[in-house]
N, C-alpha and C positions, 0 to 999 in steps of 0.2 A: 394960721388957717382958723377960721370965724366960723364954731356951730351957733352961729342965729342963739335967737335964747329958747335957755334950759329950761325947762321947770324946775319948781323945786319940788314938787307931787306927782302923784305917778297920773294919764288923765283921765276923766271916767269912762269906761265900758262902750257906749253910744260916744266916745269921737275916735274911737276903732272900725267900726260899720259906717260912716261917714261916705260920702259920692266920691273922692278925690280918693281915698287906697285902695277903689275898684280897679281893676287893669281886666284891658283889652282882651276877649279871646285870640289868642295867635293856631290858624288851626291850616293847613295847607294849602297848599291850588287840587280842585277839582282835576279827575280825570276821565277821558272817555271811557267810559266801557269794554269799548273794544275796544283800548289800545292802538290805532292810526296815530293819536296825536304824539303819545307820545308823552314825554315833560317839562311844560314849560319851565328855559333860563331865561339870562336875564346878559342873555352874549359873550359870556369867559373866554367861550373858544376863540371870539374876536377879537379882544381884549390881550391875549393873551402869545396870537398870532401879531397887533402894533408893536406887541410891547418888546419880545425875544426877537421878533422876526426868524429872517433868517440859522437864527444862533445853533439855531438846533441842526 
């Protein structure tokens, strides 16, 4: 396992506020306020049906 270049001194404070340390903000999907649409999903029910089939 190669740790890369390990600095001999601690980086300055300006190093830690660089753009490459910014993480995207993850938010849940917006839901219909009336509740008619339900929660969007990625189709796990279809996947389970295909993977398990009639085993249950």
